[in-house]
TORPA-4810 file (N, C-alpha, C, O; in nm, 3 decimals):
<nodes>
NODE_1_9.104_16.531_-1.013_9.016_16.598_-1.039_8.911_16.483_-1.077_8.944_16.372_-1.120_M
NODE_2_8.794_16.522_-1.058_8.708_16.427_-1.140_8.576_16.492_-1.225_8.498_16.578_-1.185_A
NODE_3_8.578_16.430_-1.341_8.456_16.532_-1.418_8.371_16.398_-1.432_8.400_16.279_-1.444_L
NODE_4_8.218_16.494_-1.421_8.105_16.415_-1.404_8.009_16.504_-1.502_7.993_16.626_-1.498_I
NODE_5_7.949_16.411_-1.588_7.818_16.498_-1.626_7.661_16.392_-1.646_7.645_16.270_-1.633_S
NODE_6_7.570_16.499_-1.679_7.437_16.404_-1.691_7.421_16.328_-1.563_7.467_16.222_-1.605_D
NODE_7_7.404_16.314_-1.497_7.372_16.241_-1.354_7.224_16.241_-1.349_7.178_16.134_-1.309_T
NODE_8_7.170_16.297_-1.367_7.009_16.288_-1.382_6.943_16.248_-1.268_6.847_16.172_-1.280_H
NODE_9_6.987_16.297_-1.134_6.949_16.286_-1.038_7.027_16.134_-0.996_7.010_16.093_-0.881_G
NODE_10_7.100_16.063_-1.076_7.187_15.929_-1.009_7.316_16.001_-0.900_7.392_16.088_-0.942_T
NODE_11_7.323_15.962_-0.795_7.399_15.940_-0.641_7.414_15.820_-0.617_7.337_15.762_-0.540_W
NODE_12_7.516_15.757_-0.677_7.499_15.584_-0.591_7.633_15.551_-0.600_7.718_15.613_-0.664_D
NODE_13_7.653_15.432_-0.522_7.767_15.351_-0.485_7.885_15.381_-0.581_7.978_15.455_-0.550_E
NODE_14_7.871_15.299_-0.736_7.961_15.319_-0.793_8.040_15.495_-0.844_8.150_15.537_-0.880_P
NODE_15_7.897_15.550_-0.815_7.972_15.705_-0.831_8.043_15.755_-0.724_8.146_15.822_-0.722_L
NODE_16_7.988_15.721_-0.654_8.076_15.824_-0.473_8.193_15.775_-0.485_8.285_15.853_-0.509_K
NODE_17_8.223_15.620_-0.471_8.358_15.535_-0.532_8.460_15.613_-0.575_8.559_15.648_-0.512_R
NODE_18_8.424_15.645_-0.715_8.486_15.678_-0.831_8.535_15.828_-0.820_8.626_15.876_-0.887_A
NODE_19_8.468_15.889_-0.733_8.483_16.070_-0.701_8.510_16.089_-0.553_8.495_16.195_-0.492_V
NODE_20_8.561_15.952_-0.493_8.599_15.967_-0.322_8.724_16.029_-0.324_8.746_16.102_-0.227_S
NODE_21_8.819_16.020_-0.414_8.959_16.052_-0.380_9.004_16.191_-0.454_9.114_16.243_-0.438_D
NODE_22_8.870_16.254_-0.561_8.922_16.389_-0.588_8.907_16.478_-0.485_8.832_16.483_-0.388_A
NODE_23_9.014_16.563_-0.538_8.981_16.736_-0.447_8.886_16.799_-0.522_8.818_16.883_-0.462_D
NODE_24_8.863_16.780_-0.641_8.780_16.881_-0.725_8.693_16.820_-0.778_8.718_16.712_-0.831_E
NODE_25_8.561_16.873_-0.777_8.440_16.805_-0.872_8.402_16.865_-0.957_8.340_16.964_-0.918_L
NODE_26_8.409_16.850_-1.103_8.356_16.931_-1.213_8.213_16.868_-1.243_8.220_16.754_-1.290_W
NODE_27_8.100_16.912_-1.228_7.968_16.889_-1.305_7.952_16.971_-1.389_7.949_17.093_-1.375_H
NODE_28_7.937_16.884_-1.521_7.934_16.956_-1.610_7.772_16.986_-1.674_7.768_17.036_-1.786_A
NODE_29_7.653_16.960_-1.611_7.519_16.978_-1.638_7.441_16.853_-1.619_7.491_16.741_-1.626_G
NODE_30_7.324_16.876_-1.595_7.196_16.792_-1.595_7.223_16.714_-1.440_7.189_16.595_-1.437_D
NODE_31_7.263_16.755_-1.351_7.230_16.701_-1.214_7.127_16.650_-1.172_7.138_16.550_-1.102_L
NODE_32_7.010_16.699_-1.199_6.920_16.619_-1.125_6.901_16.643_-1.007_6.986_16.714_-0.953_G
NODE_33_6.799_16.601_-0.934_6.833_16.667_-0.752_6.892_16.582_-0.685_6.853_16.476_-0.635_P
NODE_34_7.010_16.645_-0.686_7.156_16.544_-0.631_7.266_16.689_-0.557_7.369_16.674_-0.493_I
NODE_35_7.204_16.809_-0.593_7.289_16.904_-0.541_7.299_16.872_-0.387_7.414_16.896_-0.348_A
NODE_36_7.238_16.838_-0.313_7.283_16.832_-0.131_7.395_16.711_-0.160_7.507_16.714_-0.109_E
NODE_37_7.361_16.628_-0.227_7.464_16.507_-0.223_7.596_16.592_-0.274_7.699_16.605_-0.208_H
NODE_38_7.578_16.634_-0.377_7.734_16.733_-0.423_7.816_16.814_-0.290_7.935_16.807_-0.259_L
NODE_39_7.706_16.890_-0.229_7.750_16.959_-0.121_7.768_16.871_0.014_7.797_16.915_0.125_R
NODE_40_7.749_16.760_-0.015_7.809_16.686_0.090_7.910_16.653_0.059_8.004_16.707_0.117_A
NODE_41_7.937_16.562_-0.032_8.070_16.527_-0.110_8.179_16.667_-0.068_8.273_16.648_0.010_W
NODE_42_8.157_16.781_-0.121_8.232_16.880_-0.089_8.281_16.909_0.081_8.398_16.919_0.118_E
NODE_43_8.186_16.918_0.148_8.196_16.934_0.281_8.332_16.803_0.365_8.400_16.799_0.467_A
NODE_44_8.312_16.734_0.266_8.304_16.581_0.376_8.476_16.626_0.380_8.536_16.623_0.487_E
NODE_45_8.520_16.652_0.299_8.695_16.635_0.311_8.781_16.775_0.300_8.819_16.806_0.187_V
NODE_46_8.820_16.876_0.427_8.880_17.000_0.410_8.934_17.051_0.287_9.021_16.978_0.239_P
NODE_47_8.902_17.183_0.203_8.962_17.199_0.072_8.936_17.109_-0.051_9.022_17.091_-0.138_G
NODE_48_8.827_17.059_-0.052_8.766_17.001_-0.174_8.701_17.110_-0.205_8.694_17.197_-0.119_R
NODE_49_8.637_17.134_-0.335_8.607_17.215_-0.462_8.510_17.172_-0.518_8.531_17.053_-0.540_R
NODE_50_8.374_17.214_-0.569_8.303_17.154_-0.624_8.269_17.250_-0.712_8.220_17.350_-0.658_L
NODE_51_8.281_17.255_-0.863_8.265_17.344_-0.901_8.126_17.317_-1.048_8.173_17.213_-1.094_R
NODE_52_8.027_17.341_-1.117_7.887_17.297_-1.139_7.847_17.381_-1.248_7.877_17.499_-1.235_V
NODE_53_7.790_17.349_-1.347_7.699_17.443_-1.422_7.619_17.315_-1.461_7.651_17.197_-1.473_V
NODE_54_7.451_17.419_-1.483_7.330_17.368_-1.513_7.340_17.307_-1.645_7.429_17.326_-1.727_T
NODE_55_7.235_17.231_-1.656_7.198_17.200_-1.796_7.049_17.182_-1.824_6.957_17.211_-1.747_G
NODE_56_7.040_17.135_-1.933_6.924_17.160_-2.015_6.759_17.103_-1.917_6.646_17.151_-1.929_N
NODE_57_6.812_16.980_-1.819_6.704_16.947_-1.723_6.669_16.994_-1.597_6.583_16.958_-1.517_I
NODE_58_6.773_17.103_-1.595_6.805_17.175_-1.462_6.688_17.300_-1.447_6.687_17.401_-1.518_D
NODE_59_6.612_17.276_-1.362_6.534_17.407_-1.374_6.532_17.465_-1.176_6.614_17.436_-1.089_G
NODE_60_6.464_17.512_-1.169_6.465_17.638_-1.019_6.483_17.513_-0.861_6.440_17.399_-0.874_V
NODE_61_6.514_17.535_-0.796_6.609_17.630_-0.760_6.747_17.616_-0.824_6.820_17.714_-0.839_P
NODE_62_6.780_17.494_-0.862_6.919_17.440_-0.927_6.963_17.575_-1.011_7.071_17.630_-0.993_L
NODE_63_6.889_17.611_-1.084_6.960_17.713_-1.152_6.962_17.875_-1.080_7.004_17.985_-1.114_T
NODE_64_6.909_17.830_-0.990_6.940_17.989_-0.880_7.084_17.978_-0.804_7.164_18.058_-0.755_L
NODE_65_7.076_17.852_-0.818_7.229_17.820_-0.744_7.375_17.816_-0.774_7.479_17.851_-0.718_E
NODE_66_7.329_17.748_-0.910_7.452_17.721_-0.998_7.433_17.763_-1.131_7.323_17.743_-1.181_F
NODE_67_7.529_17.823_-1.203_7.535_17.919_-1.322_7.533_17.826_-1.482_7.577_17.715_-1.516_P
NODE_68_7.466_17.926_-1.546_7.477_17.802_-1.719_7.622_17.802_-1.739_7.634_17.718_-1.828_K
NODE_69_7.745_17.845_-1.710_7.845_17.810_-1.738_7.953_17.897_-1.655_7.922_18.011_-1.619_E
NODE_70_8.079_17.843_-1.625_8.179_17.872_-1.583_8.309_17.888_-1.672_8.358_17.817_-1.760_L
NODE_71_8.349_18.012_-1.613_8.518_18.042_-1.677_8.592_18.051_-1.557_8.564_18.125_-1.463_D
NODE_72_8.717_17.949_-1.563_8.773_17.977_-1.428_8.916_17.952_-1.482_8.945_17.946_-1.602_F
NODE_73_9.042_17.933_-1.332_9.136_17.921_-1.413_9.196_17.757_-1.292_9.111_17.729_-1.208_T
NODE_74_9.298_17.687_-1.291_9.280_17.570_-1.242_9.393_17.541_-1.234_9.424_17.479_-1.336_A
NODE_75_9.495_17.555_-1.151_9.684_17.537_-1.201_9.693_17.565_-1.316_9.720_17.496_-1.414_E
NODE_76_9.659_17.713_-1.300_9.757_17.762_-1.453_9.669_17.762_-1.535_9.660_17.871_-1.592_G
NODE_77_9.548_17.635_-1.591_9.472_17.630_-1.699_9.371_17.717_-1.689_9.327_17.754_-1.580_L
NODE_78_9.328_17.756_-1.793_9.193_17.862_-1.806_9.092_17.750_-1.860_9.135_17.689_-1.958_R
NODE_79_8.984_17.718_-1.820_8.862_17.656_-1.854_8.755_17.699_-1.865_8.728_17.786_-1.783_V
NODE_80_8.656_17.666_-1.958_8.534_17.674_-2.016_8.468_17.579_-2.003_8.487_17.472_-2.060_W
NODE_81_8.344_17.613_-1.893_8.256_17.477_-1.873_8.132_17.514_-1.909_8.072_17.609_-1.858_M
NODE_82_8.092_17.451_-1.988_7.880_17.472_-2.022_7.827_17.364_-2.068_7.902_17.315_-2.153_I
NODE_83_7.738_17.307_-2.052_7.640_17.189_-2.050_7.644_17.161_-2.185_7.729_17.079_-2.222_H
NODE_84_7.565_17.216_-2.273_7.553_17.224_-2.419_7.654_17.283_-2.466_7.670_17.402_-2.438_I
NODE_85_7.740_17.221_-2.542_7.859_17.252_-2.595_7.888_17.193_-2.751_7.883_17.272_-2.845_G
NODE_86_7.912_17.086_-2.769_7.964_17.009_-2.867_8.115_17.000_-2.880_8.186_16.999_-2.779_G
NODE_87_8.153_16.994_-2.969_8.274_16.931_-2.997_8.353_16.983_-3.121_8.291_17.042_-3.210_Y
NODE_88_8.501_16.961_-3.130_8.552_17.064_-3.263_8.476_17.034_-3.409_8.472_16.917_-3.449_P
NODE_89_8.426_17.127_-3.477_8.389_17.130_-3.594_8.243_17.101_-3.582_8.172_17.108_-3.682_G
NODE_90_8.191_17.069_-3.460_8.049_17.040_-3.409_8.011_17.162_-3.332_7.890_17.178_-3.351_R
NODE_91_8.052_17.244_-3.262_8.018_17.317_-3.178_7.836_17.356_-3.153_7.745_17.341_-3.234_Y
NODE_92_7.830_17.401_-3.038_7.664_17.425_-3.074_7.680_17.587_-3.080_7.775_17.656_-3.042_A
NODE_93_7.558_17.625_-3.139_7.612_17.766_-3.219_7.641_17.886_-3.101_7.705_17.989_-3.123_P
NODE_94_7.573_17.848_-2.961_7.610_17.908_-2.862_7.763_17.964_-2.856_7.816_18.075_-2.854_S
NODE_95_7.809_17.819_-2.854_7.989_17.786_-2.801_8.052_17.827_-2.912_8.171_17.852_-2.892_V
NODE_96_7.999_17.848_-3.065_8.064_17.912_-3.164_8.056_18.036_-3.150_8.159_18.102_-3.140_R
NODE_97_7.939_18.094_-3.146_7.973_18.240_-3.158_8.066_18.258_-3.025_8.167_18.326_-3.043_A
NODE_98_8.048_18.208_-2.898_8.128_18.257_-2.779_8.259_18.246_-2.810_8.342_18.311_-2.746_G
NODE_99_8.303_18.149_-2.926_8.461_18.122_-2.917_8.562_18.270_-2.915_8.649_18.303_-2.834_W
NODE_100_8.518_18.334_-3.026_8.570_18.495_-2.995_8.595_18.586_-2.913_8.678_18.677_-2.925_P
NODE_101_8.514_18.563_-2.814_8.486_18.674_-2.712_8.568_18.578_-2.595_8.644_18.647_-2.526_A
NODE_102_8.567_18.462_-2.567_8.639_18.425_-2.470_8.789_18.414_-2.550_8.873_18.408_-2.461_K
NODE_103_8.838_18.411_-2.646_8.944_18.421_-2.673_8.992_18.553_-2.680_9.105_18.554_-2.727_L
NODE_104_8.949_18.668_-2.651_8.971_18.788_-2.646_9.065_18.848_-2.530_9.151_18.936_-2.540_A
NODE_105_9.016_18.765_-2.395_9.047_18.814_-2.264_9.101_18.662_-2.286_9.053_18.574_-2.213_S
NODE_106_9.195_18.628_-2.379_9.323_18.499_-2.356_9.247_18.354_-2.394_9.132_18.324_-2.426_G
NODE_107_9.356_18.291_-2.376_9.325_18.115_-2.459_9.232_18.044_-2.359_9.227_18.082_-2.242_P
NODE_108_9.168_17.954_-2.397_9.116_17.892_-2.320_9.174_17.783_-2.372_9.179_17.765_-2.494_V
NODE_109_9.246_17.666_-2.247_9.302_17.539_-2.245_9.214_17.430_-2.232_9.259_17.340_-2.303_D
NODE_110_9.109_17.394_-2.174_9.016_17.307_-2.135_8.839_17.374_-2.180_8.782_17.464_-2.119_L
NODE_111_8.809_17.333_-2.246_8.677_17.323_-2.309_8.630_17.196_-2.222_8.695_17.091_-2.217_F
NODE_112_8.531_17.214_-2.165_8.436_17.157_-2.056_8.289_17.163_-2.088_8.215_17.257_-2.061_V
NODE_113_8.239_16.994_-2.179_8.075_17.006_-2.165_8.058_16.892_-2.166_8.143_16.805_-2.185_C
NODE_114_7.884_16.872_-2.132_7.833_16.755_-2.154_7.725_16.742_-2.231_7.722_16.801_-2.338_G
NODE_115_7.630_16.670_-2.194_7.488_16.655_-2.301_7.476_16.553_-2.372_7.378_16.481_-2.388_H
NODE_116_7.578_16.547_-2.415_7.586_16.427_-2.562_7.574_16.256_-2.511_7.543_16.157_-2.578_S
NODE_117_7.612_16.265_-2.364_7.627_16.073_-2.273_7.729_16.026_-2.391_7.722_15.907_-2.421_H
NODE_118_7.820_16.106_-2.458_7.934_16.030_-2.531_8.078_16.101_-2.508_8.116_16.208_-2.555_V
NODE_119_8.144_16.020_-2.432_8.255_16.037_-2.377_8.349_16.063_-2.524_8.353_15.980_-2.615_L
NODE_120_8.429_16.205_-2.525_8.509_16.266_-2.575_8.617_16.317_-2.505_8.597_16.359_-2.392_R
NODE_121_8.752_16.322_-2.562_8.868_16.387_-2.510_8.903_16.435_-2.654_8.954_16.337_-2.708_V
NODE_122_8.901_16.543_-2.744_8.971_16.588_-2.869_9.032_16.731_-2.812_9.004_16.799_-2.713_L
NODE_123_9.135_16.746_-2.927_9.214_16.835_-2.925_9.144_16.905_-3.060_9.105_16.847_-3.162_R
NODE_124_9.140_17.069_-3.024_9.054_17.156_-3.135_9.189_17.238_-3.150_9.256_17.298_-3.066_D
NODE_125_9.208_17.218_-3.308_9.384_17.266_-3.373_9.334_17.437_-3.397_9.424_17.519_-3.413_N
NODE_126_9.162_17.491_-3.400_9.161_17.572_-3.453_9.160_17.678_-3.293_9.234_17.776_-3.283_Q
NODE_127_9.082_17.642_-3.202_9.087_17.756_-3.082_9.198_17.695_-2.971_9.208_17.730_-2.854_Y
NODE_128_9.278_17.596_-3.042_9.382_17.570_-2.917_9.362_17.490_-2.794_9.453_17.461_-2.716_G
NODE_129_9.210_17.448_-2.780_9.163_17.380_-2.638_9.163_17.288_-2.638_9.118_17.270_-2.751_A
NODE_130_9.186_17.146_-2.579_9.158_17.034_-2.518_8.995_17.045_-2.490_8.955_17.124_-2.404_L
NODE_131_8.897_16.959_-2.567_8.791_16.951_-2.529_8.773_16.839_-2.448_8.823_16.730_-2.478_C
NODE_132_8.698_16.859_-2.337_8.672_16.680_-2.289_8.520_16.700_-2.257_8.476_16.800_-2.201_L
NODE_133_8.468_16.624_-2.287_8.310_16.571_-2.248_8.314_16.406_-2.172_8.362_16.313_-2.235_N
NODE_134_8.260_16.388_-2.035_8.328_16.271_-1.955_8.154_16.167_-2.002_8.109_16.078_-1.930_P
NODE_135_8.101_16.207_-2.110_7.980_16.111_-2.128_7.879_16.124_-2.014_7.858_16.233_-1.962_G
NODE_136_7.824_16.024_-1.979_7.680_16.053_-1.869_7.737_15.921_-1.780_7.776_15.811_-1.817_A
NODE_137_7.725_15.978_-1.655_7.742_15.905_-1.509_7.609_15.854_-1.435_7.606_15.789_-1.331_C
NODE_138_7.477_15.903_-1.526_7.367_15.869_-1.456_7.272_15.778_-1.524_7.287_15.774_-1.646_G
NODE_139_7.177_15.702_-1.474_7.148_15.614_-1.463_6.963_15.628_-1.610_6.864_15.557_-1.631_T
NODE_140_7.006_15.728_-1.655_6.865_15.776_-1.752_6.918_15.825_-1.896_6.997_15.919_-1.890_H
NODE_141_6.904_15.802_-1.956_6.972_15.830_-2.127_6.988_15.717_-2.230_6.949_15.600_-2.229_G
NODE_142_7.049_15.781_-2.307_7.033_15.671_-2.411_7.171_15.583_-2.456_7.180_15.509_-2.554_F
NODE_143_7.278_15.612_-2.352_7.396_15.594_-2.336_7.407_15.427_-2.287_7.315_15.393_-2.212_H
NODE_144_7.501_15.327_-2.317_7.499_15.232_-2.303_7.583_15.193_-2.120_7.526_15.151_-2.020_S
NODE_145_7.709_15.221_-2.136_7.805_15.270_-2.005_7.771_15.404_-1.979_7.744_15.497_-2.055_I
NODE_146_7.779_15.393_-1.833_7.787_15.502_-1.755_7.947_15.529_-1.744_8.026_15.438_-1.719_R
NODE_147_7.991_15.683_-1.769_8.147_15.708_-1.755_8.161_15.832_-1.683_8.069_15.899_-1.637_T
NODE_148_8.275_15.856_-1.677_8.336_15.988_-1.627_8.429_15.986_-1.629_8.472_15.876_-1.662_L
NODE_149_8.579_16.134_-1.590_8.679_16.135_-1.627_8.757_16.161_-1.530_8.725_16.264_-1.471_L
NODE_150_8.857_16.103_-1.486_8.942_16.158_-1.363_9.082_16.169_-1.403_9.145_16.086_-1.469_R
NODE_151_9.122_16.275_-1.359_9.276_16.315_-1.405_9.339_16.434_-1.312_9.276_16.497_-1.228_F
NODE_152_9.474_16.450_-1.344_9.530_16.571_-1.201_9.572_16.698_-1.307_9.629_16.675_-1.414_S
NODE_153_9.546_16.795_-1.276_9.644_16.922_-1.327_9.794_16.936_-1.220_9.806_16.915_-1.100_L
NODE_154_9.896_16.980_-1.326_10.027_16.956_-1.257_10.060_17.099_-1.334_10.007_17.118_-1.443_H
NODE_155_10.136_17.190_-1.285_10.220_17.315_-1.366_10.161_17.349_-1.488_10.238_17.399_-1.570_E
NODE_156_10.007_17.329_-1.532_9.923_17.381_-1.625_9.953_17.284_-1.753_9.994_17.310_-1.866_G
NODE_157_9.918_17.162_-1.691_9.896_17.048_-1.787_9.805_16.942_-1.681_9.806_16.944_-1.558_K
NODE_158_9.734_16.857_-1.765_9.661_16.753_-1.739_9.745_16.651_-1.752_9.823_16.638_-1.846_I
NODE_159_9.735_16.575_-1.661_9.865_16.419_-1.599_9.726_16.323_-1.604_9.611_16.367_-1.608_V
NODE_160_9.768_16.182_-1.603_9.705_16.043_-1.550_9.578_16.061_-1.579_9.492_16.036_-1.494_D
NODE_161_9.538_16.118_-1.733_9.390_16.076_-1.753_9.324_15.974_-1.735_9.401_15.882_-1.760_M
NODE_162_9.192_15.919_-1.695_9.165_15.804_-1.732_9.005_15.804_-1.777_8.932_15.880_-1.714_E
NODE_163_8.959_15.740_-1.861_8.807_15.736_-1.885_8.789_15.646_-1.793_8.875_15.558_-1.790_A
NODE_164_8.657_15.634_-1.674_8.637_15.543_-1.634_8.510_15.505_-1.637_8.424_15.582_-1.679_V
NODE_165_8.473_15.361_-1.586_8.322_15.300_-1.673_8.291_15.240_-1.551_8.365_15.169_-1.484_E
NODE_166_8.119_15.294_-1.517_8.060_15.260_-1.406_7.976_15.140_-1.410_7.936_15.068_-1.318_L
NODE_167_7.957_15.132_-1.537_7.869_15.020_-1.547_7.771_15.034_-1.617_7.736_15.151_-1.636_G
NODE_168_7.694_14.930_-1.679_7.580_14.947_-1.754_7.464_15.059_-1.725_7.413_15.058_-1.613_P
NODE_169_7.429_15.133_-1.800_7.335_15.247_-1.782_7.171_15.190_-1.702_7.111_15.244_-1.609_R
NODE_170_7.134_15.070_-1.776_7.015_15.041_-1.746_7.021_14.980_-1.622_6.904_14.957_-1.591_G
NODE_171_7.090_14.945_-1.538_7.081_14.878_-1.411_7.079_14.997_-1.257_7.181_15.061_-1.230_K
NODE_172_7.004_15.004_-1.207_6.987_15.070_-1.076_7.050_14.996_-0.961_6.998_14.900_-0.903_L
NODE_173_7.177_15.055_-0.930_7.250_15.000_-0.826_7.121_15.002_-0.678_7.043_15.091_-0.645_A
NODE_174_7.145_14.871_-0.621_7.036_14.864_-0.511_7.029_15.022_-0.405_6.928_15.068_-0.352_P
NODE_175_7.162_15.074_-0.400_7.144_15.179_-0.336_7.079_15.301_-0.358_7.055_15.382_-0.269_D
NODE_176_7.054_15.313_-0.467_6.983_15.422_-0.604_6.825_15.460_-0.505_6.733_15.380_-0.523_H
NODE_177_6.805_15.555_-0.424_6.721_15.531_-0.350_6.648_15.725_-0.389_6.555_15.779_-0.329_N
NODE_178_6.715_15.772_-0.481_6.680_15.913_-0.566_6.485_15.887_-0.583_6.419_15.783_-0.583_L
NODE_179_6.449_16.008_-0.594_6.282_15.991_-0.682_6.381_16.003_-0.837_6.491_16.050_-0.862_P
NODE_180_6.292_15.944_-0.905_6.277_15.983_-1.013_6.272_16.149_-1.079_6.168_16.212_-1.059_D
NODE_181_6.375_16.209_-1.151_6.370_16.382_-1.174_6.278_16.383_-1.259_6.209_16.484_-1.242_P
NODE_182_6.234_16.309_-1.359_6.104_16.304_-1.441_5.960_16.300_-1.440_5.897_16.296_-1.546_Y
</nodes>
């Protein structure tokens, strides 16, 4: 698995290399104009799977193609993914209000979000979920280092998790040929 967020239109060689071996790519929102690249990544290898939620910078047509949140099961783990989520003790109001309804249909094992541009992996002792925020792998924002998470899911457990640094945010790779999303 590769978990990314806050690409803000960036789909460059460092990012493509970092996700090239993944069989699933989860994007926790703020895509910018890269949907065609994500679809091409998925189609490149049979069996690959793409799971995407939109974020606060994503307008039409992305919001027509991708949902604001996902609730799915992967390898026996229930995953709740939303862009603006927060973290244990500091959840966004909509997430804080949404926990009871989510838990009414069973435990949430992984809570995945983006938005903050800060990589975090925290256990929520109140709700029992592991909270994952991959930071930001785009070149726009206030983060210093572009980051993402890679891991495997096996028999209901996360294994081999690693934080991946793609380099400094401020320097565009020479092959960055996408239009500025702003």
